[in-house]
C-alpha positions in Angstrom: 2.6 23.4 8.5 4.9 19.9 9.1 2.0 18.6 11.1 -0.4 19.3 8.4 1.9 17.4 5.8 2.5 14.6 7.9 -1.3 13.9 8.6 -2.5 14.5 5.2 0.5 13.2 2.4 0.9 9.5 3.5 -2.9 8.7 4.7 -4.3 10.6 1.3 -2.1 8.8 -0.8 -2.4 5.2 0.5 -6.1 5.5 0.5 -6.2 6.6 -2.7 -4.2 3.9 -3.6 -6.1 1.3 -2.1 -9.3 2.4 -3.5 -7.8 2.7 -6.9 -7.4 -0.8 -7.1 -10.1 -1.8 -5.3 -12.6 -0.1 -8.0 -10.0 -0.6 -11.1 -7.7 -3.2 -10.6 -4.8 -0.2 -11.1 -2.5 1.6 -8.9 -1.3 4.3 -10.8 2.6 5.1 -11.2 2.2 8.4 -9.8 0.8 7.2 -6.4 4.2 5.6 -5.4 5.9 8.7 -7.5 3.7 11.3 -5.1 4.2 8.9 -2.2 8.5 9.3 -2.5 8.2 12.7 -3.6 6.0 13.5 -0.5 8.9 11.7 1.8 11.6 13.2 0.5 9.9 16.5 0.9 9.3 15.9 4.2 12.4 14.6 4.9 13.9 17.6 3.7 11.7 19.8 5.5 12.5 18.1 9.2 16.1 17.6 8.3 16.2 13.8 8.4 19.7 13.0 9.1 21.5 10.9 6.1 21.8 7.9 8.2 18.3 8.1 8.5 17.6 8.1 5.2 19.6 5.3 4.4 17.5 3.2 7.0 14.5 4.5 5.0 15.5 3.5 1.8 16.5 0.1 3.0 13.7 0.3 4.2 12.2 0.3 0.9 14.8 -2.0 -1.2 13.8 -5.0 1.5 10.5 -4.9 0.1 11.3 -3.6 -3.5 13.7 -6.7 -4.2 11.5 -9.6 -3.4 8.4 -8.1 -4.6 10.1 -7.4 -7.7 10.8 -11.5 -8.2 7.3 -11.5 -7.5 6.6 -9.4 -10.3 8.8 -11.5 -12.4 6.9 -14.8 -11.7 3.9 -12.8 -12.3 2.4 -13.8 -8.9 2.0 -9.7 -8.3 0.9 -6.5 -10.2 3.8 -4.0 -11.1 1.7 -1.6 -9.3 1.4 -3.4 -6.0 5.4 -3.6 -6.1 5.8 0.4 -6.3 2.8 0.9 -4.1 4.6 -1.3 -1.0 8.1 -0.6 -1.8 7.2 3.3 -1.4 4.9 2.8 1.9 8.1 0.9 3.2 10.1 3.7 2.1 8.1 6.0 5.0 8.0 3.4 7.5 11.9 2.4 7.2 13.9 -0.2 8.5 12.4 -0.5 11.9 10.2 -2.9 13.6 7.2 -1.2 12.2 8.3 -2.5 8.9 8.0 -6.2 10.2 4.9 -5.7 11.7 3.5 -3.9 8.1 4.9 -7.2 6.4 3.1 -9.6 8.9 -0.3 -7.3 8.5 -0.1 -6.9 4.7 0.6 -10.9 4.6 -2.7 -11.3 7.2 -5.2 -8.8 5.0 -4.1 -10.1 1.8 -5.2 -13.7 3.2 -8.1 -12.4 4.5 -8.7 -10.4 1.2 -8.4 -13.4 -0.7 -10.1 -15.8 0.6 -13.0 -13.5 0.5 -12.9 -12.5 -3.2 -12.5 -16.4 -3.8 -16.0 -17.0 -1.7 -17.5 -13.8 -3.5 -17.0 -15.5 -6.9 -18.6 -18.6 -5.8 -22.1 -17.1 -6.8 -22.7 -16.0 -2.9 -25.9 -14.0 -2.4 -25.0 -10.5 -3.8 -27.1 -8.0 -4.7 -28.4 -7.3 -7.7 -27.3 -3.8 -8.0 -23.7 -4.5 -7.7 -23.4 -6.4 -10.9 -24.7 -3.5 -12.3 -21.2 -2.1 -11.3 -18.5 -2.2 -13.4 -16.0 -2.3 -10.7 -17.5 -4.8 -9.1 -17.8 -6.8 -12.4 -14.2 -6.8 -12.8 -13.4 -8.1 -9.1 -16.1 -10.9 -9.4 -14.8 -12.2 -12.5 -12.4 -15.0 -11.3 -9.9 -14.6 -14.2 -9.1 -11.1 -13.0 -6.4 -11.1 -9.9 -7.1 -10.0 -6.2 -6.6 -6.3 -5.6 -3.7 -6.8 -2.9 -3.3 -3.1 -2.7 -6.0 -2.8 -0.6 -4.6 -5.3 2.1 -1.3 -3.2 1.4 -3.2 0.1 2.0 -4.8 -1.0 5.3 -1.7 -2.4 6.8 0.1 0.7 5.6 -2.4 2.9 7.1 -2.3 0.9 10.3 1.1 0.4 10.8 1.8 4.5 9.8 0.8 6.2 13.6 3.3 3.8 14.9 6.4 5.4 13.0 8.5 8.1 13.7 6.6 10.7 11.4 3.9 10.8 14.2 6.6 11.9 16.8 6.7 15.0 14.9 2.9 15.8 15.4 3.4 15.9 19.2 
């Protein structure tokens, strides 16, 4: 049962958050809330020691504090801040957290460059211009759905976390 939870809860919620940001430019609060709740339930079910709880909370804080500052300067959306912080909670204050940060930066850069190129009126199938979500992405006044980059990085790092040792 725990193995199934490890394989389903985090990946499902992170994928949903990334896709939601792509299609609606919004990551709903419930995604971050469910990620935190899922972590707590799984941590209790596996008997995670209190010291480990602290390291996971520290991982979350390491992301939340600077990202909240980015939010205050309007450089990052509130949904992105909650999303990345909840993912960092699952990773914990480990070397994987640093790798996660690097991957978010790389994928965020690739996403941003790709979005800017797309918005320069490159050849795009006409069918896409009939989709509301694509029109939102193509609008140069809308932001960048960084939740996509955050989700991809989170899913890539997740298999290297201590949670996957529970599967073996």
